[in-house]
C-alpha positions in Angstrom: -10.6 15.1 140.4 -7.2 15.0 138.1 -6.3 18.0 136.5 -7.2 16.1 133.2 -10.8 15.8 133.8 -11.3 19.5 135.5 -9.5 21.0 132.3 -12.0 18.7 130.5 -14.7 19.6 132.4 -14.1 23.5 132.7 -14.2 23.1 128.1 -17.6 21.6 128.5 -18.4 24.2 130.7 -16.9 27.3 128.4 -18.4 24.9 125.4 -22.4 25.2 126.5 -21.7 28.7 127.1 -20.4 30.0 124.0 -22.9 27.6 122.6 -25.6 29.7 124.4 -24.6 33.0 124.0 -24.0 31.6 120.6 -27.6 31.0 120.5 -29.1 34.1 122.3 -27.4 36.2 119.7 -29.2 34.3 116.7 -32.2 34.7 118.6 -31.5 38.3 119.0 -31.0 38.4 115.4 -33.9 36.5 114.0 -36.2 38.9 116.7 -34.2 42.2 115.1 -34.7 41.3 111.5 -38.6 40.7 112.0 -39.1 43.9 113.4 -37.2 45.3 110.7 -39.3 43.2 108.7 -42.7 44.3 110.2 -42.3 47.8 110.3 -41.0 47.1 106.2 -44.6 45.4 105.6 -46.6 48.5 108.2 -44.5 51.6 105.5 -45.9 49.4 102.4 -42.0 48.3 101.6 -42.6 44.3 100.4 -38.9 44.3 99.1 -37.5 45.1 102.0 -39.9 43.6 104.6 -38.9 40.3 102.2 -34.8 40.3 103.0 -35.3 41.3 106.4 -38.4 38.2 107.1 -35.7 36.0 105.0 -32.9 36.7 107.8 -35.1 36.2 110.3 -36.8 32.9 108.8 -32.5 31.8 108.4 -31.7 33.1 111.8 -34.8 30.8 113.2 -36.5 28.4 110.8 -39.5 27.7 113.0 -40.5 30.6 113.9 -44.1 30.8 112.3 -44.6 34.9 113.4 -41.9 35.1 110.8 -43.1 32.7 108.1 -46.5 34.1 108.3 -45.2 37.7 107.4 -42.8 36.7 105.0 -46.2 35.0 103.6 -47.6 38.5 103.8 -44.7 40.4 101.9 -44.7 37.7 99.2 -47.9 38.5 98.2 -47.4 42.3 98.3 -45.0 41.5 96.1 -47.8 39.1 93.7 -45.4 36.1 94.2 -48.2 33.4 94.9 -45.9 30.0 94.6 -43.5 31.6 97.5 -46.2 32.9 99.2 -47.6 28.3 99.1 -44.2 27.5 100.3 -44.6 29.5 103.6 -47.8 29.3 104.7 -47.5 25.6 104.0 -44.3 25.7 106.4 -46.7 27.4 108.8 -49.3 24.6 109.0 -46.9 21.8 109.3 -45.5 23.5 112.2 -48.8 25.1 113.4 -50.2 22.0 112.9 -53.4 24.1 111.9 -54.5 25.7 108.5 -57.0 28.2 110.0 -55.1 31.1 110.7 -53.9 31.1 107.2 -56.5 30.4 105.3 -57.0 33.8 104.0 -53.1 34.1 103.1 -53.5 30.8 101.2 -56.9 31.9 99.6 -55.1 34.6 97.8 -51.1 33.2 97.2 -54.0 30.6 95.3 -55.1 33.5 93.5 -52.9 34.8 92.4 -51.1 31.5 90.9 -54.4 31.3 88.5 -56.8 29.5 90.6 -59.3 31.4 91.8 -62.0 28.5 92.7 -59.2 26.8 94.9 -59.0 30.3 96.0 -62.8 30.1 97.1 -62.4 27.2 98.4 -59.8 28.3 101.1 -61.8 32.0 102.0 -64.8 29.7 102.0 -64.2 27.8 104.8 -65.9 27.7 108.7 -62.3 28.7 110.6 -61.2 31.5 109.1 -60.9 33.8 112.3 -62.7 36.3 112.7 -59.7 39.0 112.6 -59.5 37.6 109.1 -62.9 37.2 107.9 -62.3 40.2 106.3 -60.0 40.3 104.0 -61.1 36.3 103.2 -64.4 38.2 101.8 -62.2 40.9 100.1 -60.2 38.1 98.7 -63.6 35.9 97.0 -64.7 38.4 95.8 -62.1 39.3 93.7 -62.3 35.5 92.9 -65.9 35.8 91.3 -64.3 38.7 89.5 -61.3 36.5 87.7 -64.5 34.3 87.0 -66.5 36.9 85.5 -69.4 35.9 88.2 -70.3 40.1 89.0 -72.6 39.5 91.5 -71.6 36.9 93.4 -68.3 39.1 93.3 -70.4 42.7 94.7 -71.6 40.5 97.2 -68.6 38.9 98.5 -66.7 42.7 98.6 -70.1 44.2 100.4 -69.7 41.8 103.4 -65.4 42.7 103.3 -66.6 46.7 103.5 -69.4 45.3 106.2 -66.9 43.6 108.3 -63.8 46.3 107.5 -64.3 50.1 105.6 -60.6 50.5 106.1 -59.4 47.8 103.5 -58.0 50.4 100.7 -57.6 47.0 98.9 -61.6 45.7 98.8 -62.4 49.6 97.8 -60.0 49.2 95.0 -61.4 45.9 94.2 -65.0 47.6 94.3 -63.3 49.9 91.6 -61.8 46.7 89.6 -65.9 45.4 89.8 -67.4 48.4 88.6 -64.5 49.1 86.0 -65.7 45.4 84.4 -69.8 46.3 84.9 -69.5 49.5 83.0 -70.1 51.8 85.5 -67.4 54.5 85.7 -69.2 57.0 88.0 -68.8 53.8 91.1 -65.3 52.8 89.8 -63.6 56.5 90.5 -65.6 56.7 93.2 -63.8 53.5 94.8 -60.7 53.7 93.4 -60.6 57.9 95.5 -62.1 56.2 98.4 -58.9 53.9 98.6 -56.6 56.5 97.9 -57.9 58.4 100.7 -57.3 55.5 102.4 -54.0 54.9 101.3 -53.0 57.6 99.5 -49.5 56.1 98.2 -51.1 52.9 97.2 -49.9 51.9 94.3 -53.0 49.7 93.0 -55.3 52.1 93.9 -53.3 54.6 91.7 -52.7 52.2 89.4 -56.4 52.1 88.8 -57.2 55.4 89.1 -54.9 55.9 86.0 -56.8 53.4 84.3 -59.7 55.0 84.5 -58.8 58.3 84.2 -56.7 56.9 80.7 -60.6 55.7 79.1 -62.3 59.3 80.7 -60.1 61.9 80.0 -57.7 60.0 77.2 -53.9 58.7 77.0 -51.8 61.4 78.8 -54.0 62.0 81.2 -53.2 59.1 82.8 -49.1 58.8 82.3 -48.6 60.6 85.6 -51.3 58.2 87.7 -48.7 55.4 86.5 -45.7 57.4 86.9 -47.0 58.3 90.8 -47.4 54.3 91.2 -43.8 53.9 89.8 -42.2 56.5 92.4 -43.8 54.3 95.4 -42.9 51.3 93.5 -40.3 51.4 90.2 -40.3 47.1 90.6 -44.7 46.6 90.7 -45.5 44.4 87.7 -49.3 45.7 87.0 -47.9 49.5 87.1 -45.4 48.9 84.7 -48.0 46.8 82.4 -50.5 49.4 82.2 -47.7 52.1 82.1 -46.5 50.6 79.3 -49.7 49.5 77.4 -50.2 52.8 77.7 -47.4 53.9 76.3 -47.9 51.8 73.2 -51.0 53.4 72.4 -49.9 56.7 73.2 -47.4 56.1 70.1 -44.9 56.7 72.4 -42.9 53.4 70.8 -38.9 54.0 72.4 -40.0 54.2 76.0 -43.3 51.8 76.2 -39.9 49.2 74.5 -37.8 50.7 78.2 -40.8 49.2 80.4 -41.1 46.1 78.3 -37.2 45.3 78.8 -37.8 46.6 82.7 -41.0 43.8 82.8 -38.6 41.4 81.2 -36.0 41.8 83.9 -38.5 41.8 86.5 -40.5 38.8 85.4 -39.1 37.3 82.4 -41.7 34.8 81.8 -44.3 38.3 81.9 -46.8 37.7 79.1 -47.6 41.4 78.8 -44.5 43.1 78.1 -43.8 40.4 75.1 -46.7 41.5 74.2 -46.3 44.9 74.1 -43.1 44.5 71.7 -44.9 42.2 69.7 -46.7 45.2 69.0 -44.4 47.6 68.4 -43.1 45.2 65.8 -45.8 44.8 63.7 -46.3 48.6 63.9 -43.0 48.5 62.6 -43.9 46.4 59.5 -41.6 43.6 61.0 -44.7 40.6 60.8 -42.1 37.6 61.4 -40.5 39.8 64.4 -44.5 40.0 65.6 -45.2 36.7 65.0 -42.5 35.2 67.4 -43.1 37.8 69.8 -46.7 36.8 70.2 -45.7 33.2 70.7 -43.7 34.3 73.5 -46.5 35.5 75.1 -47.6 31.2 75.6 -50.8 31.5 74.8 -51.5 33.3 77.9 -52.7 36.8 76.9 -55.0 34.7 73.5 -58.4 34.9 75.0 -57.9 39.0 75.2 -59.7 41.1 72.4 -56.4 43.1 72.0 -54.7 39.9 71.6 -56.7 38.2 69.3 -56.4 41.8 67.2 -53.1 41.5 66.4 -53.3 37.5 65.7 -55.8 38.3 63.2 -54.0 40.8 61.5 -50.5 38.8 61.5 -52.3 36.0 59.9 -54.0 37.9 57.3 -50.2 39.5 56.5 -49.0 36.0 56.1 -51.6 35.0 53.6 -53.9 32.7 55.6 -57.0 34.9 55.9 -59.0 31.9 56.8 -57.4 30.9 59.7 -58.0 34.7 60.2 -61.4 34.7 59.8 -61.6 32.0 62.2 -59.6 34.3 65.1 -61.1 37.0 64.4 -64.9 36.1 64.8 -65.7 35.2 67.9 -64.2 38.7 68.7 -66.4 40.3 66.2 -69.9 38.3 67.1 -69.0 38.9 70.9 -68.2 42.7 70.5 -70.7 43.7 67.5 -69.6 46.9 68.0 -66.2 46.9 67.7 -65.7 48.0 64.3 -61.7 47.0 63.9 -62.7 43.7 64.6 -65.7 44.2 62.2 -63.6 46.0 59.7 -60.6 42.8 59.8 -63.0 40.4 60.0 -64.5 41.7 56.5 -61.1 41.8 55.2 -60.4 38.0 56.1 -63.1 36.4 54.6 -62.8 38.2 51.6 -59.4 37.8 51.3 -60.5 33.7 51.8 -63.1 34.5 48.7 -66.2 34.1 51.6 -67.6 37.3 50.1 -71.3 37.1 51.4 -69.8 36.6 54.6 -67.1 39.6 54.3 -70.8 42.0 53.4 -72.5 40.9 56.0 -69.3 41.5 58.4 -69.8 44.8 56.8 -73.0 46.0 56.4 -73.1 47.6 60.3 -70.3 49.8 59.2 -71.4 50.3 55.2 -75.1 51.8 57.2 -73.2 54.1 59.4 -73.7 57.7 58.3 -70.2 58.6 59.1 -68.8 55.3 57.7 -64.8 54.9 57.1 -63.7 55.2 53.9 -61.2 52.1 53.9 -64.2 50.1 55.1 -67.0 51.4 52.1 -63.6 50.9 49.9 -63.3 47.4 51.3 -67.1 47.3 51.1 -67.3 48.1 47.2 -64.5 45.4 46.2 -66.9 43.0 48.3 -69.5 43.8 46.0 -67.5 43.4 42.7 -66.5 40.6 42.9 -70.1 39.7 44.2 -70.8 40.6 40.5 -72.8 43.8 42.0 -70.6 46.3 40.1 -74.2 49.1 40.7 -74.1 48.5 44.4 -70.4 48.6 44.7 
């Protein structure tokens, strides 16, 4: 063998050995990152897990376990779109969708597609090991659709399959809140906290219940405990900010809304909080601009209808305000604020008979608000009924 040929073969062997060593190093790094990511998930630290698992996927792009774990971390961070992308890649690599049905259902629900979530969760090939989670996600999807009986049935199945799932207990708590069963909601939230004392979801739900039962100030520590566990949790920040706003803590609420926008730049509730603060400060034009930034995503919520009604009245658009407020007053006949605003809007729009009808149930109350009585009197005067006024 010539010296040149020998040197060439030696170089090739050296290169192959180096490549093998490099591959082993990358595989070892990927496995280490995967282990660290799974450990972080087990501790409830989804943000650390996401970074570690991203490194694992980069080092070994075809690793199905790494991509599944990354999807789980993204779901815990409520990033449904990114989770869906990981799940779709897993399905391409594995050639099967069965093992990821529960994950895809959750991703679709986070993206605002409860029907898609129900379809995934209800597929017959969901593995036995994932059926409890699939049932829980189905319950959450039915709740999102407003079908409380179906939600209750799904969550009952979930808890029969796995009574140790804290998230299922939180979902049950929210179902009972929606049904007006506060005592049952408290029991479910407390059960979730017994299972997972540091659960951000459970702490947030408990804070909402305390707010309804004991008031705004009593609820704040619960949201603060949740945010100690995860300072970037969007639902906890939203509830904390809303509670601060209702407590009159405008400066602190503004800080929370800015934190929300730093984490989630398009967060509609952060813009809404700022709109409310601007309206309370008498800056109606700024409030309208901020409300527009919600993109209509909160338009069906009572608080948004009320704010929009106020801004329309202040802007001299009483007829439009009445159109906005009428559905709310009809769906919530005991909502005194909605009725009062509707009465004022109708009065300023010149529809005095409708204004009188809107205000009548509150005028009849023995402890009627003085402002309501004054407004009702002005309506009667406008109708030529000075004696009644």
